[in-house]
C-alpha positions in Angstrom: 0.0 0.0 -0.1 2.9 2.4 0.8 4.3 1.8 -2.7 1.1 2.7 -4.4 0.9 6.1 -2.4 4.6 6.8 -3.0 4.0 6.2 -6.8 1.1 8.7 -6.7 3.0 11.3 -4.8 6.0 10.9 -7.3 3.6 11.1 -10.3 2.0 14.2 -8.9 5.4 15.9 -8.2 6.7 15.0 -11.7 3.5 16.5 -13.2 3.9 19.6 -11.2 7.3 20.1 -12.5 6.3 19.3 -16.1 3.6 21.9 -15.9 5.7 24.5 -14.1 8.5 24.1 -16.8 5.8 24.7 -19.5 4.4 27.7 -18.0 4.7 31.1 -19.5 7.7 33.1 -18.5 9.6 36.1 -20.1 12.0 34.8 -22.6 14.6 37.3 -22.1 15.4 39.4 -19.1 17.6 42.5 -18.7 19.4 43.8 -15.8 19.9 47.6 -15.8 23.5 48.7 -15.9 24.7 51.9 -14.3 26.0 52.8 -17.7 22.6 52.2 -19.5 20.1 54.9 -20.2 16.4 54.9 -20.7 15.6 56.8 -23.9 12.1 57.8 -24.9 12.1 56.3 -28.4 10.8 58.7 -31.1 11.0 61.6 -28.9 14.5 63.2 -28.9 13.5 66.4 -27.2 14.6 65.1 -23.9 18.1 64.3 -25.1 19.3 67.9 -24.0 19.1 66.4 -20.4 22.2 64.4 -21.2 24.4 67.3 -22.2 25.9 67.6 -18.8 27.1 64.1 -18.5 30.7 63.3 -18.8 31.9 61.3 -21.9 32.3 57.6 -21.3 34.3 57.1 -24.6 35.5 59.4 -27.2 36.1 58.7 -31.0 37.5 61.2 -33.5 37.0 60.5 -37.3 35.0 61.4 -40.3 31.2 61.6 -40.5 29.0 61.5 -43.6 25.2 61.8 -43.9 22.6 59.7 -45.6 19.2 61.0 -46.8 16.8 60.4 -49.8 17.7 56.8 -50.6 16.9 55.6 -47.1 14.1 58.1 -46.2 11.0 56.2 -45.0 12.9 52.9 -44.6 12.9 50.8 -41.4 16.1 51.2 -39.4 17.9 48.6 -37.4 16.2 49.7 -34.5 12.8 49.1 -36.0 11.9 52.9 -36.4 11.1 54.4 -39.7 14.1 56.8 -40.9 13.3 60.5 -41.2 16.1 62.2 -43.0 14.9 65.6 -41.5 15.1 64.5 -38.0 18.4 64.0 -35.9 19.7 60.5 -35.6 22.9 58.4 -36.2 24.0 55.1 -37.5 27.1 53.4 -36.0 28.9 50.2 -36.9 29.3 48.9 -33.3 27.3 51.0 -30.6 24.1 49.3 -29.3 20.8 51.0 -30.3 19.8 53.9 -28.1 23.4 54.8 -27.2 23.4 58.7 -26.6 26.1 60.6 -28.4 27.3 64.1 -28.3 28.8 64.9 -31.7 30.8 67.9 -32.5 31.8 69.2 -35.9 35.6 70.1 -35.3 35.6 72.6 -38.2 33.1 74.9 -36.5 32.5 73.4 -33.1 28.8 73.0 -33.5 27.4 70.3 -31.5 24.3 68.0 -31.2 23.1 65.3 -29.0 21.6 62.4 -30.7 20.9 58.6 -30.2 22.0 55.6 -32.3 19.0 54.1 -34.0 20.6 52.5 -37.1 23.7 50.5 -38.1 26.0 51.4 -40.8 28.7 49.1 -42.4 32.3 49.0 -40.9 34.3 51.4 -43.1 37.9 52.4 -42.5 37.3 56.1 -43.7 34.2 56.9 -41.6 33.1 56.4 -38.2 29.5 57.5 -38.2 26.6 58.2 -40.6 24.3 60.9 -39.5 20.8 61.8 -40.8 20.3 65.0 -43.1 18.7 66.8 -40.2 21.9 66.1 -38.1 24.2 67.3 -40.9 22.1 70.5 -41.2 22.5 71.1 -37.5 26.4 70.5 -37.7 26.5 72.6 -40.9 28.3 70.3 -43.2 25.7 69.4 -45.8 27.5 71.1 -48.6 30.9 69.4 -47.7 29.4 66.0 -47.5 32.1 64.8 -44.9 33.4 66.3 -41.8 35.9 65.5 -39.1 33.9 65.0 -35.8 34.3 64.1 -32.3 31.9 61.5 -30.9 31.4 61.4 -27.2 29.2 58.6 -25.6 27.0 59.9 -22.8 25.1 56.8 -22.0 25.3 53.2 -23.4 22.3 52.0 -25.2 20.4 49.2 -23.6 19.1 47.6 -26.6 20.2 45.0 -29.4 23.5 45.8 -31.1 
């Protein structure tokens, strides 16, 4: 009689673990890092709040901009690219990384976030939207030497 009861209990325990293992749980979890920032996607008006932050990393190199050919297309982050807004594509930074970009020819500065990827290129470090190129005043030149300062690491896919 004891074996029969033990077998029932064992069966119930196994069924419990089987159903528990099949229950709905989040597939991915993320831990907040002290270097991560929460960015209001699609609303870059709050990016000026990051201007006072110290640079976590600095790069100096050539920037270009992209416009008509990609306008209205989906970016790597899943947003629709609007060439008239201020945004950036970087080859290695995670999406939503906050950047301060300074045109080293005229010292004009913008703060933007990475929302797209660009291919690795030895001659360029970042691609900016037409809106960003206008703010930095290099549309006629096409290319400009810039300083990129990371103000906050993105917390989304790379």
